N, C-alpha and C positions, 0 to 999 in steps of 0.2 A: 655700802649702800648704793653708791653710784654705779658700781660694776653690775649689780643685780638689775637695776633699772635699765641700764644700757643694754644688757643682754636680753632682757624682755622686749625692749624696743626693737632690737635687731631681729629677733625671732618673728615679731609681728610684721615688720616692714620689709625685710630683705626678699622674701619670696615674691612679693608684689612689685617691688622696685625693679628687680632684674627682668621680670616679665614685662613690665611697662616699658622699660628702656628698649628691650628687644622689639616690642610692638611699634614703637616710634621709629626705630631703625628700619623695620620692614615697610612701614608706610613711606619712608624716604626712598627705599629701594624701589617700591612700586611706582612712585612719582618719577624717579629717574628712568625707569624702564619705559614709561609712556612718553616722557619729554625728550629723551635722548636716544641715540642709536648705539650706546655703549654696550659692550659685551657683559655677560654676567660677572666676569672677573673684574671689570672696571667698576661696575655697580657695587660689587662686594667690597672692593677697596675703598670706594667713596663713602660707604655706609658702615665701615669698620667691621665687616664680617671677615673672618679669617681667610676664607677662600670661596671661590665660586661654588664649589661642591657643598659647603656648609650653607651658603646662602640659598641654594636651590632646595636643599633639604628642609630648612626652616620655612622658606617661602611657600613650598608645597603644603606644609603642615597648616599654615594659616589660611592661604587663599585657595587651597585644593587644586591648584594648577601650577605648572612650572612657570618660571619667569618668561620664557619664550612664548608660551601660549598666552600668558597675561598681556604681554606686549602687543600681540596681534589681536 
């Protein structure tokens, strides 16, 4: 019984939780871009994105601009 409830809970929550966590990390990256002069690689490292390339890809998807354009 517990496994069934747990599985149903994960199916309902997991897609939203990973999306929410990524959103919080992107907001943190945006904040760092505005408040610091760190490169995309440094911002990616501080916000736990795997690489600057991945950060730029995800950032562009949410904000519709690159991190460099967002900063300026």
